[in-house]
DSSP file (Angstrom, degrees, kcal/mol; ACC not computed):
  #  RESIDUE AA STRUCTURE BP1 BP2  ACC     N-H-->O    O-->H-N    N-H-->O    O-->H-N    TCO  KAPPA ALPHA  PHI   PSI    X-CA   Y-CA   Z-CA
    1    1 A M              0   0    0      0, 0.0     2,-0.4     0, 0.0    72,-0.1   0.000 360.0 360.0 360.0 131.2   -5.1   10.8   14.8
    2    2 A K        -     0   0    0      1,-0.0     2,-0.3    71,-0.0    68,-0.0  -0.701 360.0-123.9 -89.6 135.0   -7.3    9.5   12.0
    3    3 A T        -     0   0    0     -2,-0.4     2,-0.5    67,-0.2    80,-0.2  -0.619  21.6-134.3 -77.3 131.8   -5.9    6.8    9.7
    4    4 A K  E     -a   83   0A   0     78,-1.9    80,-2.8    -2,-0.3     2,-0.5  -0.781  20.3-168.7 -89.7 123.7   -6.0    7.8    6.0
    5    5 A V  E     -a   84   0A   0     -2,-0.5     2,-0.4    78,-0.2    80,-0.2  -0.967   6.0-176.1-115.8 122.9   -7.3    5.1    3.7
    6    6 A T  E     -a   85   0A   0     78,-2.8    80,-3.3    -2,-0.5     2,-0.5  -0.945   9.3-161.7-120.7 137.5   -6.8    5.6   -0.1
    7    7 A R  E     -a   86   0A   0     -2,-0.4     2,-0.4    78,-0.2    80,-0.2  -0.980   3.1-165.9-121.0 124.4   -8.1    3.4   -2.9
    8    8 A H  E     -a   87   0A   0     78,-2.3    80,-1.7    -2,-0.5     3,-0.1  -0.844  24.8-132.4-102.4 143.7   -6.7    3.5   -6.4
    9    9 A K  S    S-     0   0    0     -2,-0.4     2,-0.3     1,-0.2    80,-0.3   0.875  87.5  -8.0 -63.8 -35.5   -8.6    1.8   -9.2
   10   10 A R  S    S-     0   0    0     78,-0.2    78,-0.3    76,-0.1    -1,-0.2  -0.985  80.9 -93.9-155.0 161.0   -5.3    0.2  -10.4
   11   11 A A        -     0   0    0     76,-0.5     5,-0.1    -2,-0.3    76,-0.1  -0.534  47.8-103.8 -75.5 141.0   -1.6    0.3   -9.6
   12   12 A P    >   -     0   0    0      0, 0.0     3,-2.2     0, 0.0    -1,-0.1  -0.336  35.9-110.3 -58.4 148.9    0.5    2.6  -11.8
   13   13 A R  G >  S+     0   0    0      1,-0.3     3,-1.0     2,-0.1    -2,-0.1   0.848 118.2  58.1 -53.4 -38.1    2.4    0.6  -14.4
   14   14 A K  G 3  S+     0   0    0      1,-0.3    -1,-0.3     2,-0.0    10,-0.1   0.695 107.2  50.4 -69.3 -14.1    5.7    1.3  -12.7
   15   15 A F  G <   +     0   0    0     -3,-2.2     2,-1.9     6,-0.0    -1,-0.3  -0.357  69.1 156.1-115.5  51.2    4.3   -0.3   -9.5
   16   16 A F    <   -     0   0    0     -3,-1.0     4,-0.2     4,-0.1     3,-0.1  -0.564  67.3 -10.8 -80.0  84.7    3.0   -3.6  -11.0
   17   17 A G  S  > S-     0   0    0     -2,-1.9     4,-1.6     1,-0.1     3,-0.2  -0.175  88.0 -78.9 107.6 159.7    3.1   -5.6   -7.9
   18   18 A K  H  > S+     0   0    0      1,-0.2     4,-2.7    72,-0.2     5,-0.2   0.826 123.5  59.0 -64.7 -33.2    4.5   -5.3   -4.4
   19   19 A E  H  > S+     0   0    0      1,-0.2     4,-2.7     2,-0.2    -1,-0.2   0.915 105.7  48.2 -64.3 -42.4    8.0   -6.2   -5.4
   20   20 A A  H  > S+     0   0    0     -4,-0.2     4,-2.1    -3,-0.2    -1,-0.2   0.890 112.8  48.7 -64.5 -39.1    8.2   -3.3   -7.9
   21   21 A Y  H  X S+     0   0    0     -4,-1.6     4,-2.2     2,-0.2    -2,-0.2   0.916 111.9  48.8 -67.5 -42.1    6.9   -0.9   -5.2
   22   22 A A  H  X S+     0   0    0     -4,-2.7     4,-2.4     1,-0.2    -2,-0.2   0.919 110.5  51.0 -62.2 -43.6    9.4   -2.3   -2.7
   23   23 A D  H  X S+     0   0    0     -4,-2.7     4,-2.2     1,-0.2    -1,-0.2   0.895 108.0  53.3 -60.6 -40.0   12.2   -1.9   -5.2
   24   24 A F  H  X S+     0   0    0     -4,-2.1     4,-1.0     1,-0.2    -1,-0.2   0.932 111.0  45.6 -59.1 -47.4   11.1    1.7   -5.8
   25   25 A L  H  <>S+     0   0    0     -4,-2.2     5,-2.3     1,-0.2     3,-0.2   0.870 110.1  54.1 -66.7 -36.5   11.3    2.5   -2.1
   26   26 A I  H ><5S+     0   0    0     -4,-2.4     3,-1.6     1,-0.2    -1,-0.2   0.894 106.2  52.3 -64.6 -39.1   14.7    0.8   -1.7
   27   27 A R  H 3<5S+     0   0    0     -4,-2.2    -1,-0.2     1,-0.3    -2,-0.2   0.772 104.8  58.1 -65.4 -24.1   16.0    3.0   -4.5
   28   28 A K  T 3<5S-     0   0    0     -4,-1.0    -1,-0.3    -3,-0.2    -2,-0.2   0.317 133.9 -86.6 -88.0   7.6   14.7    6.0   -2.5
   29   29 A G  T < 5S+     0   0    0     -3,-1.6    -3,-0.2     1,-0.3     2,-0.2   0.463  84.7 133.2 105.7   1.4   16.8    5.0    0.5
   30   30 A Y      < -     0   0    0     -5,-2.3     2,-0.4    14,-0.1    -1,-0.3  -0.507  43.5-143.3 -81.5 155.1   14.6    2.6    2.3
   31   31 A D  E     -B   43   0A   0     12,-3.6    12,-2.2    -2,-0.2     2,-0.5  -0.939  18.8-116.8-116.6 141.6   16.0   -0.8    3.6
   32   32 A E  E     +B   42   0A   0     -2,-0.4    10,-0.3    10,-0.2     3,-0.1  -0.666  37.1 170.4 -74.4 124.2   14.2   -4.0    3.7
   33   33 A I  E     -     0   0A   0      8,-2.8     2,-0.3    -2,-0.5     9,-0.2   0.457  59.8  -0.3-115.2  -4.4   13.8   -5.0    7.4
   34   34 A G  E     -B   41   0A   0      7,-1.3     7,-3.1     2,-0.0    -1,-0.3  -0.963  54.3-174.6-174.1 160.1   11.4   -7.9    7.1
   35   35 A S  E     +B   40   0A   0     -2,-0.3     2,-0.2     5,-0.3     5,-0.2  -0.983   5.0 171.6-158.9 161.0    9.4  -10.1    4.9
   36   36 A G        -     0   0    0      3,-2.6    -2,-0.0    -2,-0.3     3,-0.0  -0.792  55.5 -65.6-151.9-166.5    6.9  -12.9    5.0
   37   37 A C  S    S+     0   0    0     -2,-0.2     3,-0.0     1,-0.2   123,-0.0   0.870 130.4  22.9 -60.0 -38.8    4.5  -14.9    2.7
   38   38 A Y  S    S+     0   0    0      1,-0.1    17,-2.8    16,-0.1     2,-0.3   0.476 121.8  29.6-111.7  -4.1    2.3  -11.9    1.9
   39   39 A G  E     - C   0  54A   0     15,-0.2    -3,-2.6     2,-0.0     2,-0.4  -0.965  49.7-140.9-156.4 168.3    4.5   -8.8    2.5
   40   40 A V  E     -BC  35  53A   0     13,-2.1    13,-3.1    -2,-0.3     2,-0.5  -0.984  19.6-150.5-129.6 139.7    7.7   -6.9    2.7
   41   41 A V  E     +BC  34  52A   0     -7,-3.1    -8,-2.8    -2,-0.4    -7,-1.3  -0.957  16.9 179.9-116.2 130.1    8.6   -4.3    5.3
   42   42 A V  E     +BC  32  51A   0      9,-2.7     9,-2.7    -2,-0.5     2,-0.3  -0.909   3.0 175.8-125.9 154.6   10.9   -1.4    4.6
   43   43 A S  E     -B   31   0A   0    -12,-2.2   -12,-3.6    -2,-0.3     7,-0.1  -0.973  21.4-134.4-151.3 162.6   12.1    1.5    6.7
   44   44 A K    >   -     0   0    0      5,-0.5     3,-1.8    -2,-0.3     5,-0.2  -0.949  36.6 -99.1-120.2 139.4   14.5    4.4    6.4
   45   45 A P  T 3  S+     0   0    0      0, 0.0     3,-0.1     0, 0.0     0, 0.0  -0.321 107.5  20.0 -56.9 135.5   17.1    5.4    9.0
   46   46 A G  T 3  S+     0   0    0      1,-0.3     2,-0.2     2,-0.0    -3,-0.0   0.335  96.8 112.3  89.4  -7.6   15.8    8.2   11.2
   47   47 A V    <   -     0   0    0     -3,-1.8    -1,-0.3     2,-0.1    -3,-0.0  -0.680  62.0-140.9 -98.3 157.4   12.1    7.9   10.4
   48   48 A K  S    S+     0   0    0     -2,-0.2    50,-1.7    -3,-0.1     2,-0.3   0.086  76.9  62.9-103.9  22.0    9.6    6.8   13.0
   49   49 A H  E     - D   0  97A   0     48,-0.3    -5,-0.5    -5,-0.2     2,-0.3  -0.931  62.5-146.1-139.0 164.0    7.5    4.6   10.7
   50   50 A V  E     - D   0  96A   0     46,-2.9    46,-2.1    -2,-0.3     2,-0.5  -0.880  14.9-136.6-122.1 160.7    7.7    1.5    8.6
   51   51 A I  E     -CD  42  95A   0     -9,-2.7    -9,-2.7    -2,-0.3     2,-0.5  -0.983  13.7-163.0-120.9 123.3    6.0    0.7    5.3
   52   52 A K  E     -CD  41  94A   0     42,-3.0    42,-2.9    -2,-0.5     2,-0.6  -0.932   2.5-161.4-108.7 123.3    4.5   -2.7    4.8
   53   53 A I  E     -CD  40  93A   0    -13,-3.1   -13,-2.1    -2,-0.5     2,-0.3  -0.922  19.0-177.2-107.5 119.4    3.8   -3.7    1.2
   54   54 A C  E     -CD  39  92A   0     38,-3.0    38,-2.4    -2,-0.6   -15,-0.2  -0.898  30.1-115.0-125.9 144.8    1.3   -6.6    1.0
   55   55 A D  E     - D   0  91A   0    -17,-2.8    36,-0.3    -2,-0.3    35,-0.1  -0.504  18.1-152.0 -65.8 142.3   -0.3   -8.8   -1.6
   56   56 A T    >   +     0   0    0     34,-1.7     3,-1.4    33,-0.2    35,-0.2   0.832  69.6  95.7 -82.2 -36.1   -4.1   -8.3   -1.7
   57   57 A Y  T 3  S-     0   0    0     33,-0.5    -2,-0.1     1,-0.3    33,-0.0  -0.342 104.5  -8.7 -61.6 128.4   -4.7  -11.8   -3.0
   58   58 A D  T 3  S+     0   0    0      1,-0.1    -1,-0.3    -2,-0.1     3,-0.1   0.797 101.8 113.4  58.0  34.6   -5.6  -14.3   -0.2
   59   59 A N    <>  +     0   0    0     -3,-1.4     4,-1.9     1,-0.1     3,-0.2  -0.091  24.9 126.8-123.5  33.6   -4.7  -11.8    2.5
   60   60 A S  H  >  +     0   0    0    101,-0.6     4,-2.2     1,-0.2     5,-0.1   0.803  69.0  59.4 -65.0 -29.5   -8.2  -11.3    4.0
   61   61 A G  H  > S+     0   0    0    100,-1.5     4,-2.3     2,-0.2    -1,-0.2   0.930 107.4  43.8 -65.0 -46.0   -7.0  -12.1    7.5
   62   62 A Y  H  > S+     0   0    0      2,-0.2     4,-2.7     1,-0.2    -2,-0.2   0.892 112.8  52.5 -67.9 -38.5   -4.5   -9.3    7.7
   63   63 A L  H  X S+     0   0    0     -4,-1.9     4,-2.0     2,-0.2    -1,-0.2   0.893 109.3  50.3 -62.7 -38.8   -7.0   -6.9    6.1
   64   64 A A  H  X S+     0   0    0     -4,-2.2     4,-2.0     2,-0.2    -2,-0.2   0.916 110.3  50.0 -64.1 -42.6   -9.5   -7.9    8.8
   65   65 A F  H  X S+     0   0    0     -4,-2.3     4,-3.0     1,-0.2    -2,-0.2   0.927 108.6  52.3 -60.6 -44.3   -6.9   -7.3   11.5
   66   66 A L  H  X S+     0   0    0     -4,-2.7     4,-2.9     1,-0.2     5,-0.2   0.895 106.6  53.2 -59.4 -40.2   -6.1   -3.9   10.0
   67   67 A R  H  X S+     0   0    0     -4,-2.0     4,-2.0     2,-0.2    -1,-0.2   0.933 111.9  45.4 -60.7 -44.9   -9.8   -3.0   10.2
   68   68 A F  H  X S+     0   0    0     -4,-2.0     4,-1.1     1,-0.2    -2,-0.2   0.934 114.2  48.9 -60.9 -46.4   -9.9   -3.9   13.9
   69   69 A A  H  < S+     0   0    0     -4,-3.0     3,-0.4     1,-0.2     6,-0.2   0.894 110.2  50.2 -63.8 -40.9   -6.6   -2.0   14.5
   70   70 A V  H >< S+     0   0    0     -4,-2.9     3,-0.9     1,-0.2    -1,-0.2   0.900 111.0  49.4 -64.8 -40.0   -7.8    1.1   12.7
   71   71 A R  H 3< S+     0   0    0     -4,-2.0    -1,-0.2     1,-0.3    -2,-0.2   0.698 117.5  42.4 -71.0 -17.6  -11.0    1.1   14.7
   72   72 A N  T ><  +     0   0    0     -4,-1.1     3,-2.1    -3,-0.4    -1,-0.3  -0.285  66.8 144.4-123.4  46.6   -9.1    0.7   18.0
   73   73 A Q  T <  S+     0   0    0     -3,-0.9    -1,-0.1     1,-0.3    -2,-0.1   0.712  71.9  58.3 -62.1 -21.5   -6.1    3.1   17.5
   74   74 A G  T 3  S+     0   0    0     -3,-0.2     2,-0.4     6,-0.0    -1,-0.3   0.567  80.4 106.1 -83.1  -7.9   -6.1    4.0   21.1
   75   75 A N    X   -     0   0    0     -3,-2.1     3,-1.7    -6,-0.2    -3,-0.1  -0.600  65.5-147.6 -77.5 124.0   -5.6    0.4   22.2
   76   76 A R  T 3  S+     0   0    0     -2,-0.4    -1,-0.1     1,-0.3    73,-0.1   0.643  93.8  63.2 -69.1 -14.0   -2.0   -0.1   23.3
   77   77 A F  T 3  S+     0   0    0     77,-0.1    78,-3.2    45,-0.1    -1,-0.3   0.529  96.9  68.9 -85.7  -6.2   -1.9   -3.7   22.0
   78   78 A F  S <  S-     0   0    0     -3,-1.7    78,-0.1    -6,-0.2     2,-0.0  -0.842  88.5-107.9-113.5 149.9   -2.4   -2.5   18.4
   79   79 A P        -     0   0    0      0, 0.0     2,-0.7     0, 0.0    -4,-0.1  -0.345  33.1-107.7 -71.9 154.3    0.1   -0.6   16.2
   80   80 A R        -     0   0    0     -4,-0.1    17,-2.4    -6,-0.1     2,-0.6  -0.748  36.8-157.7 -79.8 120.1   -0.5    3.0   15.3
   81   81 A I  E     - E   0  96A   0     -2,-0.7    15,-0.3    15,-0.2     3,-0.1  -0.901  16.6-178.9-107.4 121.1   -1.5    3.0   11.7
   82   82 A Y  E     -     0   0A   0     13,-2.7   -78,-1.9    -2,-0.6     2,-0.3   0.830  64.8  -9.3 -89.7 -35.8   -1.0    6.2    9.8
   83   83 A S  E     -aE   4  95A   0     12,-1.5    12,-2.7   -80,-0.2     2,-0.4  -0.989  45.7-156.2-160.8 154.5   -2.3    5.3    6.3
   84   84 A I  E     -aE   5  94A   0    -80,-2.8   -78,-2.8    -2,-0.3     2,-0.5  -0.994  16.2-170.8-132.0 126.1   -3.4    2.4    4.2
   85   85 A E  E     -aE   6  93A   0      8,-2.9     8,-2.7    -2,-0.4     2,-0.4  -0.967   7.4-155.9-124.8 117.2   -3.2    2.7    0.4
   86   86 A H  E     -aE   7  92A   0    -80,-3.3   -78,-2.3    -2,-0.5     2,-0.7  -0.774   3.2-160.2 -93.3 132.1   -4.8    0.1   -1.9
   87   87 A F  E >>  -aE   8  91A   0      4,-3.0     3,-1.5    -2,-0.4     4,-1.2  -0.750  54.7 -81.4-110.3  80.9   -3.4   -0.2   -5.4
   88   88 A G  T 34 S-     0   0    0    -80,-1.7    -1,-0.2    -2,-0.7   -78,-0.2  -0.256  87.8 -38.1  59.3-144.4   -6.3   -1.9   -7.2
   89   89 A D  T 34 S+     0   0    0    -80,-0.3    -1,-0.2     1,-0.1   -32,-0.2   0.346 128.8  77.0 -91.7   5.3   -6.6   -5.7   -6.7
   90   90 A S  T <4 S-     0   0    0     -3,-1.5   -34,-1.7     1,-0.3   -33,-0.5   0.971 102.7 -33.6 -84.2 -59.7   -2.8   -6.0   -6.8
   91   91 A F  E  <  -DE  55  87A   0     -4,-1.2    -4,-3.0   -36,-0.3     2,-0.3  -0.959  46.2-139.4-156.8 169.2   -1.3   -4.9   -3.5
   92   92 A F  E     -DE  54  86A   0    -38,-2.4   -38,-3.0    -2,-0.3     2,-0.4  -0.958  11.6-140.4-137.7 159.3   -1.7   -2.5   -0.6
   93   93 A V  E     -DE  53  85A   0     -8,-2.7    -8,-2.9    -2,-0.3     2,-0.5  -0.972  10.4-164.2-125.3 129.9    0.7   -0.4    1.5
   94   94 A V  E     -DE  52  84A   0    -42,-2.9   -42,-3.0    -2,-0.4     2,-0.6  -0.961   4.2-160.7-116.4 126.0    0.4    0.2    5.2
   95   95 A K  E     +DE  51  83A   0    -12,-2.7   -13,-2.7    -2,-0.5   -12,-1.5  -0.933  29.4 157.9-104.0 118.9    2.4    3.0    6.9
   96   96 A M  E     -DE  50  81A   0    -46,-2.1   -46,-2.9    -2,-0.6   -15,-0.2  -0.868  44.8 -71.8-138.1 168.7    2.6    2.3   10.7
   97   97 A E  E     -D   49   0A   0    -17,-2.4     2,-0.5    -2,-0.3   -48,-0.3  -0.244  49.4-112.8 -61.2 147.9    4.7    3.1   13.7
   98   98 A K        -     0   0    0    -50,-1.7     2,-0.2   -49,-0.1    -1,-0.1  -0.729  42.0-176.3 -83.3 126.9    8.2    1.6   13.9
   99   99 A L        -     0   0    0     -2,-0.5    50,-0.2    50,-0.1    -3,-0.0  -0.700  21.8-112.8-119.3 170.4    8.4   -0.8   16.8
  100  100 A R  E     -F  148   0B   0     48,-2.6    48,-2.7    -2,-0.2     0, 0.0  -0.755  34.4-100.0-105.2 152.8   11.2   -2.9   18.3
  101  101 A P  E     -F  147   0B   0      0, 0.0     2,-0.3     0, 0.0    46,-0.2  -0.293  36.8-163.4 -63.9 154.0   11.6   -6.7   18.2
  102  102 A Q        -     0   0    0     41,-0.6    44,-0.2    44,-0.6    46,-0.0  -0.926  19.4-163.8-133.8 161.0   10.6   -8.7   21.3
  103  103 A K        +     0   0    0     -2,-0.3    40,-0.1    41,-0.0    41,-0.1   0.182  68.5  90.1-129.3  15.5   11.4  -12.2   22.4
  104  104 A K  S    S+     0   0    0      1,-0.1     2,-0.5    39,-0.1    39,-0.1   0.894  82.1  50.9 -82.8 -42.1    8.7  -12.8   25.1
  105  105 A I        +     0   0    0      1,-0.1    41,-0.2    38,-0.1    -1,-0.1  -0.866  50.4 151.2-105.3 125.0    5.9  -14.2   23.1
  106  106 A H        +     0   0    0     -2,-0.5     2,-0.3     1,-0.2    37,-0.2   0.575  61.8  43.5-121.4 -21.5    6.5  -17.2   20.8
  107  107 A E  S  > S-     0   0    0     35,-0.1     4,-1.5     1,-0.1     3,-0.3  -0.876  77.7-116.1-131.3 158.4    3.2  -19.0   20.6
  108  108 A R  H  > S+     0   0    0     33,-0.3     4,-2.6    -2,-0.3     5,-0.2   0.903 114.1  55.8 -58.4 -43.9   -0.5  -18.2   20.3
  109  109 A W  H  > S+     0   0    0      1,-0.2     4,-2.4     2,-0.2    -1,-0.2   0.847 104.0  54.8 -62.4 -32.4   -1.3  -19.6   23.8
  110  110 A E  H  > S+     0   0    0     -3,-0.3     4,-2.2     2,-0.2    -1,-0.2   0.909 110.3  45.6 -65.7 -41.4    1.3  -17.3   25.4
  111  111 A L  H  X S+     0   0    0     -4,-1.5     4,-2.7     2,-0.2     5,-0.2   0.942 114.3  47.2 -65.6 -47.5   -0.4  -14.2   23.8
  112  112 A L  H  X S+     0   0    0     -4,-2.6     4,-2.6     1,-0.2    -2,-0.2   0.879 112.3  50.7 -63.8 -37.4   -3.9  -15.4   24.8
  113  113 A E  H  X S+     0   0    0     -4,-2.4     4,-1.8    -5,-0.2    -1,-0.2   0.919 111.2  48.5 -64.6 -43.7   -2.7  -16.1   28.3
  114  114 A L  H  X S+     0   0    0     -4,-2.2     4,-0.9     2,-0.2    -2,-0.2   0.938 115.4  43.3 -61.7 -47.5   -1.2  -12.7   28.6
  115  115 A L  H  < S+     0   0    0     -4,-2.7     3,-0.5     1,-0.2    -2,-0.2   0.896 114.1  51.3 -66.0 -39.8   -4.3  -10.9   27.3
  116  116 A G  H  < S+     0   0    0     -4,-2.6    -1,-0.2    -5,-0.2    -2,-0.2   0.789 108.5  51.1 -68.5 -27.8   -6.6  -13.1   29.4
  117  117 A S  H  < S+     0   0    0     -4,-1.8     2,-0.2    -5,-0.2    -1,-0.2   0.652  92.7  90.0 -85.4 -15.2   -4.7  -12.4   32.6
  118  118 A S     <  -     0   0    0     -4,-0.9    -4,-0.0    -3,-0.5     0, 0.0  -0.574  62.7-155.4 -82.3 145.3   -4.7   -8.6   32.2
  119  119 A R        +     0   0    0     -2,-0.2     2,-0.2     4,-0.1    -1,-0.1   0.258  56.0 113.1-102.8  11.4   -7.6   -6.7   33.7
  120  120 A T  S  > S-     0   0    0     -5,-0.1     4,-1.9     1,-0.1     5,-0.1  -0.491  72.8-125.8 -86.5 155.4   -7.4   -3.7   31.4
  121  121 A K  H  > S+     0   0    0      1,-0.2     4,-2.6     2,-0.2     5,-0.2   0.894 111.4  57.5 -62.5 -40.5  -10.1   -2.8   28.8
  122  122 A D  H  > S+     0   0    0      1,-0.2     4,-2.6     2,-0.2    -1,-0.2   0.907 107.3  47.6 -57.4 -43.2   -7.4   -2.7   26.1
  123  123 A A  H  > S+     0   0    0      2,-0.2     4,-2.7     1,-0.2    -1,-0.2   0.898 110.8  51.0 -66.8 -40.5   -6.5   -6.3   26.8
  124  124 A R  H  X S+     0   0    0     -4,-1.9     4,-2.2     2,-0.2    -2,-0.2   0.913 112.9  45.9 -63.6 -42.0  -10.1   -7.5   26.8
  125  125 A V  H  X S+     0   0    0     -4,-2.6     4,-2.6     2,-0.2    -2,-0.2   0.938 113.8  48.7 -64.9 -46.4  -10.7   -5.8   23.4
  126  126 A A  H  X S+     0   0    0     -4,-2.6     4,-2.8    -5,-0.2    -2,-0.2   0.894 111.3  50.5 -61.0 -40.7   -7.4   -7.3   22.0
  127  127 A L  H  X S+     0   0    0     -4,-2.7     4,-2.6     2,-0.2    -1,-0.2   0.914 110.8  48.9 -63.9 -42.9   -8.4  -10.7   23.4
  128  128 A R  H  X S+     0   0    0     -4,-2.2     4,-2.2     2,-0.2    -2,-0.2   0.920 112.8  48.1 -62.0 -43.9  -11.9  -10.5   21.7
  129  129 A V  H  X S+     0   0    0     -4,-2.6     4,-2.8     2,-0.2    -2,-0.2   0.929 112.3  48.5 -62.8 -46.3  -10.3   -9.4   18.4
  130  130 A M  H  X S+     0   0    0     -4,-2.8     4,-3.1     1,-0.2     5,-0.2   0.921 111.1  50.0 -62.5 -43.8   -7.7  -12.2   18.5
  131  131 A N  H  X S+     0   0    0     -4,-2.6     4,-1.4     2,-0.2    -1,-0.2   0.901 112.7  47.6 -61.7 -40.4  -10.4  -14.8   19.3
  132  132 A T  H  X S+     0   0    0     -4,-2.2     4,-1.4    -5,-0.2    -2,-0.2   0.944 115.3  44.5 -64.2 -48.3  -12.5  -13.5   16.4
  133  133 A L  H  X S+     0   0    0     -4,-2.8     4,-2.7     1,-0.2     3,-0.2   0.912 112.4  51.3 -63.5 -42.6   -9.6  -13.5   14.0
  134  134 A F  H  < S+     0   0    0     -4,-3.1    -1,-0.2     1,-0.2    -2,-0.2   0.780 107.5  54.1 -68.7 -25.8   -8.3  -17.0   15.1
  135  135 A W  H  < S+     0   0    0     -4,-1.4    -1,-0.2    -5,-0.2    -2,-0.2   0.865 121.0  30.2 -71.8 -35.9  -11.8  -18.4   14.6
  136  136 A E  H  < S+     0   0    0     -4,-1.4     2,-0.3    -3,-0.2    -2,-0.2   0.665 124.6  33.8 -99.3 -19.2  -12.0  -17.2   11.0
  137  137 A H  S  < S-     0   0    0     -4,-2.7    -1,-0.0    -5,-0.2     0, 0.0  -0.867  90.5 -86.1-137.3 165.8   -8.3  -17.2    9.9
  138  138 A C        -     0   0    0     -2,-0.3    22,-3.1     1,-0.1    23,-0.4  -0.618  47.4-123.2 -76.3 118.2   -5.1  -19.2   10.4
  139  139 A P  B     -H  159   0C   0      0, 0.0    20,-0.3     0, 0.0    -1,-0.1  -0.320  27.9-177.9 -61.5 143.2   -3.2  -17.9   13.5
  140  140 A D        +     0   0    0     18,-3.2     2,-0.6     2,-0.1    19,-0.1  -0.440  17.9 156.9-140.7  60.7    0.3  -16.8   12.9
  141  141 A I        +     0   0    0     17,-0.1   -33,-0.3     3,-0.1     2,-0.3  -0.811  13.1 128.6 -96.3 120.5    1.7  -15.8   16.3
  142  142 A H  S >> S-     0   0    0     -2,-0.6     3,-1.9   -35,-0.1     4,-0.5  -0.931  72.9 -82.4-156.2 175.2    5.5  -15.9   16.7
  143  143 A C  T 34 S+     0   0    0      1,-0.3   -41,-0.6    -2,-0.3     3,-0.4   0.718 124.4  56.2 -62.5 -21.8    8.1  -13.4   18.0
  144  144 A D  T 34 S+     0   0    0      1,-0.2    -1,-0.3   -38,-0.1   -38,-0.1   0.664 105.9  51.0 -81.5 -15.2    8.3  -11.6   14.6
  145  145 A N  T <4 S+     0   0    0     -3,-1.9    11,-2.3     1,-0.1    12,-1.4   0.401 104.9  61.1-102.9   1.2    4.6  -10.8   14.6
  146  146 A I  E  <  + G   0 155B   0     -4,-0.5   -44,-0.6    -3,-0.4     9,-0.2  -0.999  69.5 174.4-123.5 125.9    4.5   -9.4   18.1
  147  147 A M  E     -FG 101 154B   0      7,-3.0     7,-3.0    -2,-0.4     2,-0.4  -0.524  22.7-116.0-118.6-174.4    6.7   -6.3   18.6
  148  148 A S  E     -FG 100 153B   0    -48,-2.7   -48,-2.6     5,-0.2     2,-0.6  -0.983  10.8-163.0-133.5 146.0    7.2   -3.8   21.5
  149  149 A R  E >  S- G   0 152B   0      3,-2.9     3,-2.0    -2,-0.4     2,-0.5  -0.927  82.5 -51.7-117.2  97.1    6.7   -0.2   22.1
  150  150 A G  T 3  S-     0   0    0     -2,-0.6   -50,-0.1     1,-0.3   -51,-0.0  -0.602 123.5 -22.9  65.8-122.7    8.9    0.4   25.1
  151  151 A R  T 3  S+     0   0    0     -2,-0.5     2,-0.4    -3,-0.1    -1,-0.3   0.447 118.5 103.5 -95.5  -2.4    7.7   -2.4   27.5
  152  152 A Q  E <   -G  149   0B   0     -3,-2.0    -3,-2.9     1,-0.0     2,-0.3  -0.685  69.4-133.8 -86.7 127.4    4.3   -2.7   25.9
  153  153 A L  E     -G  148   0B   0     -2,-0.4     2,-0.4    -5,-0.2    -5,-0.2  -0.591  21.5-162.5 -76.2 141.2    3.7   -5.7   23.6
  154  154 A V  E     -G  147   0B   0     -7,-3.0    -7,-3.0    -2,-0.3     2,-0.6  -0.994  13.9-138.8-130.9 126.9    2.1   -4.8   20.3
  155  155 A I  E     +G  146   0B   0    -78,-3.2    -9,-0.2    -2,-0.4   -10,-0.0  -0.735  29.9 165.6 -84.7 121.5    0.4   -7.3   17.9
  156  156 A I        +     0   0    0    -11,-2.3   -10,-0.2    -2,-0.6    -1,-0.2   0.704  70.0   6.2-112.4 -23.8    1.3   -6.4   14.3
  157  157 A D        +     0   0    0    -12,-1.4    -1,-0.1   -17,-0.1   -95,-0.1  -0.471  62.4 164.8-161.1  78.8    0.3   -9.4   12.2
  158  158 A P        +     0   0    0      0, 0.0   -18,-3.2     0, 0.0     2,-0.3   0.579  59.4  54.3 -83.9  -9.0   -1.6  -12.2   14.0
  159  159 A V  B     -H  139   0C   0    -20,-0.3   -25,-0.1   -19,-0.1   -97,-0.0  -0.909  59.1-150.5-130.4 154.8   -3.0  -14.2   11.1
  160  160 A A              0   0    0    -22,-3.1    -1,-0.1    -2,-0.3   -98,-0.0   0.611 360.0 360.0 -98.7 -14.6   -1.5  -15.9    8.0
  161  161 A E              0   0    0    -23,-0.4  -100,-1.5  -102,-0.1  -101,-0.6   0.335 360.0 360.0-145.5 360.0   -4.5  -15.7    5.6
C-alpha cells in the first residue's frame, strides 16, 4: 500500500493550528487518546486507524522518522502509515494504523538492545534508523512511544525534536 502525501499551501482558516483541527475532529465523533509536546492523537470507536495532528515548527525529528517509516512500510517495527497531509507551515496530519499500548520497553537502551539482539532484516533496518535519528535528534523512547501490533513491538515516535 502506498502512503498518500498531500501538501496544502496553507491551512484553511477554520483549521488555524493543530488545536482547531483536533477540535473539529472531536466534534465529528473522534476522541482524544493521547497528546505530547508536538501533537495530539485522536481516534473514533470502531475504526482501525488513528489521526495524529502535529505542529510543523521544530518537529524535524518526527518528520525524519516519518520519511524512514514511509520508505520502509513493510518493516514490522514501523507503523503502517496511510496518509500524511501538510497544512502549510502550520501543522500536519498523519493517519496511521491503530496500535495497542505496551509496557515492555521503557528506555532507549532497552529498544536498542532488543533490535540489536534480533537477527532479522527488519530489526537491522530499524536499528540503523534509530541510530541515525538518535545521532541527529533528541531520543524520546518511553512506553507511550512504542506500541504493539499483536506481540510485535512498533516504534511510533522515537524522537522529541
